[in-house]
MDTraj code that builds the backbone (N, CA, C; nanometers):
import mdtraj as md
import numpy as np

residues = "UNK UNK UNK UNK UNK UNK UNK UNK UNK UNK UNK UNK UNK UNK UNK UNK UNK UNK UNK UNK UNK UNK UNK UNK UNK UNK UNK UNK UNK UNK UNK UNK UNK UNK UNK UNK UNK UNK UNK UNK UNK UNK UNK UNK UNK UNK UNK UNK UNK UNK UNK UNK UNK UNK UNK UNK UNK UNK UNK UNK UNK UNK UNK UNK UNK UNK UNK UNK UNK UNK UNK UNK UNK UNK UNK".split()
xyz = np.array([
    [11.9837, 10.9023, 6.5943],
    [11.9106, 10.8935, 6.5622],
    [11.7981, 10.9517, 6.6397],
    [11.6408, 11.0066, 6.6319],
    [11.5881, 11.1394, 6.6368],
    [11.5177, 11.0693, 6.7505],
    [11.4089, 11.1227, 6.8728],
    [11.3936, 11.0972, 6.9126],
    [11.2313, 11.0415, 6.8611],
    [11.2072, 11.0995, 6.7810],
    [11.0759, 11.0620, 6.7178],
    [11.0123, 10.9486, 6.6851],
    [11.1758, 10.9357, 6.6490],
    [11.1624, 10.8115, 6.5709],
    [11.0815, 10.7089, 6.6636],
    [11.1878, 10.7088, 6.8183],
    [11.1042, 10.6366, 6.9321],
    [10.9787, 10.6999, 7.0081],
    [10.9179, 10.7457, 6.9126],
    [10.7510, 10.7647, 7.0187],
    [10.7141, 10.6328, 6.9663],
    [10.6332, 10.5851, 7.0883],
    [10.5105, 10.4738, 7.0881],
    [10.4281, 10.5329, 7.1314],
    [10.3112, 10.5579, 6.9507],
    [10.1765, 10.6241, 7.0664],
    [10.0328, 10.5371, 7.1220],
    [10.1504, 10.4385, 7.1534],
    [10.0755, 10.2993, 7.2710],
    [10.0076, 10.3348, 7.3697],
    [10.2167, 10.4353, 7.4367],
    [10.1943, 10.4228, 7.5748],
    [10.1725, 10.5719, 7.5888],
    [10.1591, 10.6152, 7.5051],
    [10.1759, 10.7915, 7.4883],
    [10.0931, 10.8648, 7.6045],
    [9.8575, 10.8057, 7.6255],
    [9.8213, 10.8137, 7.8110],
    [9.8771, 10.7957, 7.9222],
    [9.9062, 10.6726, 7.8951],
    [9.9744, 10.6244, 8.0280],
    [10.1226, 10.6333, 8.0381],
    [10.2126, 10.7154, 7.9929],
    [10.2754, 10.8701, 8.0143],
    [10.2829, 10.9869, 8.0752],
    [10.1348, 11.0540, 7.9954],
    [10.0578, 11.1801, 8.0249],
    [9.9707, 11.1438, 8.1824],
    [9.9029, 11.0369, 8.1894],
    [9.9015, 11.0337, 8.2968],
    [10.0370, 10.9762, 8.4522],
    [10.0970, 10.9085, 8.4424],
    [10.1839, 10.9382, 8.5154],
    [10.2772, 11.0843, 8.5308],
    [10.2898, 11.1291, 8.3564],
    [10.3585, 11.2828, 8.4673],
    [10.2242, 11.3935, 8.5250],
    [10.1128, 11.3085, 8.5352],
    [9.9896, 11.4166, 8.5950],
    [10.0284, 11.3989, 8.7176],
    [10.0093, 11.2569, 8.7656],
    [10.0174, 11.2214, 8.9410],
    [10.1345, 11.2666, 8.9594],
    [10.3029, 11.2532, 8.8640],
    [10.3764, 11.3393, 8.9445],
    [10.3696, 11.4279, 9.0335],
    [10.2998, 11.5069, 8.9257],
    [10.2821, 11.6625, 8.9451],
    [10.1447, 11.7186, 9.0049],
    [10.0957, 11.6479, 9.0539],
    [9.9783, 11.6768, 9.2019],
    [10.0092, 11.6098, 9.3488],
    [10.1540, 11.4549, 9.2919],
    [10.1642, 11.4432, 9.4077],
    [10.2953, 11.5442, 9.4634],
    [10.3725, 11.6263, 9.3979],
    [10.4921, 11.7331, 9.3923],
    [10.3107, 11.8265, 9.4984],
    [10.2769, 11.8981, 9.4317],
    [10.1919, 11.9726, 9.5258],
    [10.1467, 11.9985, 9.6244],
    [10.0949, 11.8314, 9.6376],
    [9.9834, 11.7743, 9.7453],
    [10.1261, 11.8029, 9.8241],
    [10.2069, 11.7204, 9.8273],
    [10.3575, 11.7755, 9.9463],
    [10.3574, 11.9133, 9.9930],
    [10.3521, 11.9419, 9.9151],
    [10.4081, 12.1359, 9.9392],
    [10.3094, 12.1608, 10.0778],
    [10.3973, 12.1701, 10.1628],
    [10.3097, 12.2890, 10.3335],
    [10.1897, 12.4190, 10.2176],
    [10.0879, 12.4051, 10.2483],
    [10.0567, 12.5885, 10.2394],
    [10.0774, 12.6856, 10.2494],
    [10.1523, 12.6756, 10.3568],
    [10.2245, 12.8278, 10.4150],
    [10.4240, 12.8371, 10.2571],
    [10.4046, 12.7179, 10.2351],
    [10.4993, 12.7122, 10.1273],
    [10.4282, 12.8065, 9.9434],
    [10.3174, 12.8078, 9.9520],
    [10.2637, 12.8629, 9.7975],
    [10.3023, 13.0078, 9.7858],
    [10.3368, 13.0815, 9.9399],
    [10.2923, 13.2335, 9.9049],
    [10.4117, 13.2629, 9.9222],
    [10.5321, 13.1948, 9.9914],
    [10.7088, 13.3063, 9.9364],
    [10.7304, 13.2718, 9.8176],
    [10.8175, 13.4298, 9.8405],
    [10.8471, 13.4728, 9.7035],
    [11.0069, 13.3415, 9.6550],
    [11.0204, 13.3609, 9.5260],
    [11.1669, 13.2264, 9.4923],
    [11.1837, 13.3222, 9.4363],
    [11.2687, 13.3488, 9.3416],
    [11.3495, 13.3629, 9.2282],
    [11.4235, 13.2699, 9.1940],
    [11.3801, 13.2263, 9.0397],
    [11.4508, 13.1638, 8.9484],
    [11.5725, 13.1425, 8.8298],
    [11.6859, 13.1272, 8.8061],
    [11.7755, 13.1867, 8.7824],
    [11.7609, 13.2863, 8.7749],
    [11.8265, 13.3980, 8.8660],
    [11.8513, 13.4607, 8.8918],
    [11.7628, 13.6227, 8.8260],
    [11.6447, 13.5702, 8.8098],
    [11.5949, 13.6857, 8.7302],
    [11.4049, 13.6846, 8.7193],
    [11.3801, 13.5501, 8.7949],
    [11.2397, 13.5450, 8.7824],
    [11.1805, 13.5465, 8.9419],
    [11.1491, 13.5974, 8.9555],
    [11.0509, 13.6350, 9.1261],
    [10.9183, 13.6521, 9.1161],
    [10.9094, 13.5422, 9.1419],
    [10.7032, 13.4755, 9.2025],
    [10.7382, 13.4067, 9.2908],
    [10.5908, 13.3684, 9.2982],
    [10.5360, 13.3169, 9.4439],
    [10.5439, 13.1827, 9.3665],
    [10.5943, 13.0740, 9.4940],
    [10.6200, 12.9475, 9.4613],
    [10.5285, 12.8761, 9.3450],
    [10.3638, 12.9228, 9.4153],
    [10.2160, 12.8871, 9.2844],
    [10.2272, 12.9870, 9.1678],
    [10.3232, 13.0860, 9.1700],
    [10.2997, 13.0885, 9.0445],
    [10.4721, 13.0372, 8.9707],
    [10.5282, 13.0098, 8.9798],
    [10.6526, 12.9143, 8.9089],
    [10.5654, 12.7838, 8.8850],
    [10.4894, 12.7163, 8.9967],
    [10.4670, 12.5962, 9.0213],
    [10.2788, 12.5792, 8.8896],
    [10.2212, 12.7024, 8.8315],
    [10.1133, 12.7073, 8.7192],
    [10.2525, 12.7085, 8.5850],
    [10.3314, 12.8475, 8.6385],
    [10.3785, 12.8398, 8.5549],
    [10.4814, 12.6872, 8.4677],
    [10.5053, 12.6543, 8.5600],
    [10.5951, 12.4745, 8.5187],
    [10.4835, 12.4312, 8.4494],
    [10.3888, 12.3592, 8.5003],
    [10.2475, 12.2604, 8.4533],
    [10.2244, 12.3374, 8.2823],
    [10.1882, 12.4383, 8.3264],
    [10.1481, 12.5349, 8.1845],
    [10.2482, 12.5011, 8.0941],
    [10.3656, 12.4995, 8.1423],
    [10.5108, 12.4490, 8.0011],
    [10.4911, 12.3360, 7.9510],
    [10.4386, 12.2532, 8.0670],
    [10.4815, 12.1245, 8.0010],
    [10.2869, 12.0950, 7.9545],
    [10.2416, 12.1268, 8.0297],
    [10.1160, 12.1481, 7.8633],
    [10.0991, 12.1235, 7.7291],
    [10.2697, 12.2659, 7.7110],
    [10.2802, 12.3363, 7.5674],
    [10.3277, 12.2672, 7.5188],
    [10.4184, 12.1715, 7.5850],
    [10.5754, 12.1027, 7.5336],
    [10.4794, 11.9763, 7.4695],
    [10.3858, 11.8969, 7.5240],
    [10.3635, 11.8312, 7.4962],
    [10.2469, 11.8239, 7.3817],
    [10.1748, 11.9549, 7.3672],
    [10.0944, 11.9924, 7.2658],
    [10.1593, 12.0200, 7.1534],
    [10.3199, 12.0559, 7.1766],
    [10.3758, 12.0947, 7.0420],
    [10.4253, 11.9392, 6.9750],
    [10.5059, 11.8685, 7.0533],
    [10.5339, 11.7220, 7.0546],
    [10.4127, 11.6758, 6.9418],
    [10.2875, 11.6383, 6.9302],
    [10.1639, 11.5680, 6.8935],
    [10.1679, 11.6137, 6.8369],
    [10.1678, 11.8140, 6.7480],
    [10.2265, 11.8919, 6.6154],
    [10.2656, 11.8044, 6.5391],
    [10.3877, 11.8210, 6.6215],
    [10.5612, 11.7418, 6.5648],
    [10.5629, 11.5890, 6.5130],
    [10.4470, 11.5174, 6.6331],
    [10.4196, 11.4160, 6.5872],
    [10.3144, 11.3581, 6.3974],
    [10.2155, 11.4759, 6.4611],
    [10.1636, 11.4253, 6.2952],
    [10.2030, 11.5167, 6.1914],
    [10.2528, 11.6455, 6.2052],
    [10.3135, 11.7036, 6.1033],
    [10.4228, 11.5898, 5.9993],
    [10.4557, 11.5482, 6.0787],
    [10.6099, 11.4222, 5.9959],
    [10.5316, 11.3395, 5.9384],
    [10.4005, 11.2684, 6.0132],
    [10.3486, 11.1004, 5.9917],
    [10.2809, 11.1652, 5.8062],
])
top = md.Topology()
chain = top.add_chain()
for i, resn in enumerate(residues, 1):
    res = top.add_residue(resn, chain, resSeq=i)
    for name in ("N", "CA", "C"):
        top.add_atom(name, md.element.get_by_symbol(name[0]), res)
traj = md.Trajectory(xyz[None], top)
């Protein structure tokens, strides 16, 4: 069964709000001195923790935008 068949528009806003609250919680729990630490992800992507967090949040939003587009396209 395709995930699009299980999509429920009535809970979409709540899901987005819950995911955003989780992201905010993770950021708030991170001590300030940790934000400038350099981290390497997957053995090739070196950036500060802040850079990685911003990239993750950006990618999360792009994924949801793509999901909405695919839902509208299939409708």
